[in-house]
N, C-alpha and C positions, 0 to 999 in steps of 0.2 A: 368329725369323722375323717376329714381330709388331713387335719393336723396329726391325728393318730397314724394314718396311713403313711404320711411323710416321715414321721418319727421312726416307725417300724422299718421303712425302706432304708433310712440312714443307718439304723442300728444293725439290721440283718444282712444287707447287701454284701458287705465285705466278707461275711463268713458262711453264706448260704449259696450253694451252687445253682439251685433251681427255686427261686423265690417267686411265688405267684399269689395274688389276692383275687379270689373268685367270689362271685355271689350266685346264689341259687334261690329261686322264688320261695321255696318251702323250708328255709334254713331254721332248724330248731337246735342246732349245736354249733359251737365254735370248736375248732380243732387245730392242732399243730402236728404235722407229720414230719419226722426226722429219719432219713434213711429207711423209710417205711417199706420199701420194696424188697429188702434183703434181711437175712438174719442179722440180729443186732439192732434192728430198727426200733423206733419209739413212736408211739401215738399218744397224744394228750387230747382228751375230749372233755368239753365243758357243756353240759346241757343248759340251754337258756330257760330259766325258771320264771314263770309268769310273775311280773311285778318286782322281781328281784334285780339288784344291781349285777350286771354281768361280771363285774370284777370280784364279786363275793359268792358266785354260784359254785356249788360243789363240782369237783373235777375227777376224772378217772384217768389213770395212766396204764398203758399196755406196752409190754416189751416183748420182742421176738428174741428169746434167748434159748432156743432149742433148735433142733433140726427143722421142725415145722412150726408155724405159728399156732398159738392157742386158737380155739374156736372164736373167742371174742375178738382177738387181734385180726383174724381172717375176715370177720364180718366188717370191721372198720376199714380194713384194707380194700375189700371189695366195694364198700361204700365210696371210698375216695376214688377208686377207678371209675365208678359210675358218675360221680360228680365231675371228674375231669373230662368226661365225654359229653356232659350236658350243661355245665355251668358256664357263665359268661365272665370274661375278665372284668374286674372292678374298674370303673371309669369315674373320673371326677364328675361330681354332680349327680351320681346315681345313688340309690339307696336312701334309707330313712334317717 
């Protein structure tokens, strides 16, 4: 997990303005949020499927490409706002 985190930091830090890795006790999804607060934003969600390799789980993509976000986009946007208020920063030695 630490090697993956280090690789992602090296890869994304030069091109991402606000890069954070958070953990939440009841995580059932992995997600990437790109410019998600504004029109033109992109949200990628991957539900963790029991017993499946996370690298091969199905994923869903949501785009904010109208004046207002779609209902699905809005739900994931509100979910991220909730997580940002409750999740803890990922620290070395934590997690499974």
